[in-house]
C-alpha positions in Angstrom: 40.7 -36.5 -21.8 43.2 -34.1 -21.0 42.2 -30.7 -20.3 42.7 -28.3 -23.3 44.7 -25.9 -20.7 47.2 -29.1 -19.8 47.5 -29.7 -23.5 48.3 -26.2 -24.6 50.7 -26.1 -21.7 52.8 -29.1 -22.7 52.3 -27.7 -26.7 53.9 -24.7 -25.5 56.7 -26.3 -23.4 57.4 -28.7 -26.0 57.9 -25.8 -28.8 60.1 -23.8 -26.2 62.5 -26.9 -25.5 62.8 -28.0 -29.4 62.7 -24.6 -31.0 65.6 -25.1 -33.3 64.1 -28.7 -34.4 60.5 -28.3 -35.0 58.5 -26.3 -37.3 55.1 -26.9 -35.8 53.2 -28.0 -33.4 49.3 -28.4 -33.2 46.9 -30.9 -31.5 44.4 -32.2 -33.7 41.1 -33.6 -32.9 42.4 -37.0 -31.0 44.5 -35.0 -28.9 47.3 -36.3 -30.8 50.5 -33.7 -31.2 51.4 -33.4 -34.6 54.8 -32.1 -35.2 56.6 -31.2 -38.4 60.4 -31.2 -38.2 63.0 -28.9 -39.5 63.9 -29.6 -42.8 67.3 -28.7 -42.6 68.0 -31.4 -39.6 68.5 -35.0 -40.4 65.4 -36.6 -39.5 66.3 -39.7 -37.6 68.8 -38.0 -35.4 66.1 -35.4 -34.7 63.7 -38.0 -33.8 66.6 -39.8 -31.4 66.8 -36.2 -30.0 62.8 -35.8 -29.3 62.7 -39.1 -27.9 65.9 -38.8 -25.7 64.5 -35.4 -24.4 60.9 -35.7 -24.4 61.1 -36.2 -20.8 61.9 -32.8 -19.9 58.8 -31.5 -21.4 56.1 -34.1 -20.2 54.7 -33.3 -16.7 51.6 -35.4 -16.5 50.5 -39.0 -16.3 48.2 -39.2 -19.0 48.5 -41.1 -22.5 49.6 -39.0 -25.3 50.7 -39.9 -28.7 53.3 -37.5 -30.6 53.4 -37.7 -34.4 56.5 -36.5 -35.9 56.7 -36.2 -39.4 59.2 -34.7 -41.6 58.3 -31.8 -43.9 57.0 -32.4 -46.8 56.2 -36.5 -46.8 53.7 -38.4 -45.4 56.4 -40.8 -43.6 56.2 -40.0 -39.4 57.6 -41.3 -36.5 54.9 -42.0 -33.3 55.9 -41.4 -30.0 53.3 -42.6 -27.3 53.8 -41.1 -23.6 52.3 -43.5 -21.0 
């Protein structure tokens, strides 16, 4: 398991980098990053932008699942790192 301070540092960097694209980013009990997208942006374009730029926020080699949700729906995109 990844230490909580490492996860929190990643979450903070993720929120800083994507501050205009996401509303909330929190880790669940399985250490998956749950992210809710800004509802005023095109979700598909946002998902591509996050996937293209995620490497800018990753600084560790552990496995991480990121679940990007449309705000107000049950649909999501799962992104796995490593």
